[in-house]
C-alpha positions as CSV (number, residue, x, y, z in Angstrom):
1,M,-3.9,9.6,-0.3
2,N,-5.3,12.9,-1.5
3,F,-8.9,13.9,-1.1
4,V,-10.1,16.6,-3.5
5,N,-13.4,18.6,-3.0
6,M,-14.3,16.4,0.0
7,E,-13.4,15.5,3.6
8,K,-10.9,12.8,4.3
9,D,-12.7,9.4,4.8
10,D,-10.6,6.8,6.6
11,R,-12.9,4.0,5.4
12,I,-12.4,4.8,1.7
13,A,-8.6,5.4,2.3
14,G,-8.3,2.0,3.9
15,F,-10.2,0.3,1.2
16,I,-8.0,1.8,-1.6
17,Q,-4.8,1.1,0.4
18,K,-5.8,-2.6,0.9
19,R,-6.6,-3.1,-2.8
20,A,-3.5,-1.2,-4.0
21,E,-1.2,-3.3,-1.8
22,K,-2.3,-6.4,-3.7
23,L,-0.7,-5.0,-6.9
24,E,2.7,-5.9,-5.5
25,T,1.9,-9.6,-6.1
26,F,2.0,-8.8,-9.9
27,F,5.1,-6.6,-9.8
28,D,7.2,-6.3,-6.7
29,R,9.3,-3.3,-7.9
30,I,6.7,-0.6,-7.5
31,T,8.6,2.3,-5.9
32,S,5.7,4.4,-4.8
33,G,2.2,5.5,-5.7
34,E,-0.3,8.4,-5.4
35,A,-4.1,8.2,-5.1
36,Y,-6.5,11.0,-5.7
37,I,-10.1,10.6,-4.5
38,K,-12.5,13.2,-5.9
39,S,-16.1,14.1,-5.7
40,E,-17.0,15.5,-9.2
41,P,-20.4,17.2,-9.1
42,D,-20.2,18.0,-12.8
43,S,-20.0,14.3,-13.7
44,I,-23.1,13.3,-11.7
45,A,-24.3,11.3,-14.8
46,N,-21.4,8.9,-14.2
47,G,-22.0,8.9,-10.4
48,G,-19.4,11.6,-9.6
49,K,-17.1,9.4,-7.5
50,M,-13.6,9.5,-9.1
51,V,-10.5,7.6,-8.1
52,E,-7.1,8.2,-9.8
53,I,-4.0,6.1,-9.0
54,K,-0.5,6.7,-10.3
55,L,2.1,4.1,-9.7
56,F,5.8,4.7,-10.1
57,V,7.9,1.9,-11.4
58,P,11.6,1.8,-12.5
59,G,11.8,3.7,-15.8
60,G,8.3,5.2,-15.7
61,S,4.8,5.4,-14.3
62,L,1.4,3.8,-14.8
63,F,-1.9,5.7,-14.4
64,A,-5.6,4.8,-14.2
65,R,-8.7,6.9,-13.6
66,E,-12.4,5.9,-13.2
67,T,-15.6,7.7,-12.3
68,S,-18.6,5.7,-11.1
69,K,-21.5,5.6,-8.6
70,S,-19.3,4.5,-5.7
71,Y,-15.6,4.9,-4.7
72,E,-15.4,1.1,-4.2
73,E,-16.6,0.5,-7.8
74,S,-14.2,3.1,-9.1
75,T,-11.3,1.6,-7.1
76,D,-12.0,-1.9,-8.4
77,V,-11.9,-0.7,-12.0
78,V,-8.7,1.3,-11.5
79,I,-6.9,-1.6,-9.7
80,E,-7.9,-4.0,-12.5
81,S,-6.6,-1.5,-15.1
82,L,-3.3,-1.1,-13.2
83,R,-3.0,-4.9,-12.8
84,K,-3.2,-5.3,-16.6
85,Q,-0.7,-2.4,-17.1
86,L,1.8,-4.0,-14.6
87,T,1.5,-7.4,-16.3
88,K,2.3,-5.8,-19.7
89,F,5.1,-3.8,-18.2
90,K,6.6,-6.9,-16.5
91,E,6.4,-8.8,-19.8
92,K,8.3,-6.0,-21.6
93,L,11.0,-6.0,-19.0
94,S,11.3,-9.8,-19.4
95,A,11.6,-9.6,-23.1
96,H,14.7,-7.3,-22.9
């Protein structure tokens, strides 16, 4: 968990960790992941709370980013995007 332009917040880190762990129910071969939590003052119109998550899977990586008014909202959008990507990735593996 990497906090950029802000102090580390254990509440936010725990929230993101808890949501990200649920992704393993869709694809159990995730090797690792990185999360970046940013406060973006130049994107205040979007809320300025950015969450980026990159997941590493065998043969590649998946990435999602969202900026909104809260870190929780950004996290939920990112996790949903990654869930869809994992489902497609798993379907491609099954097809081969």
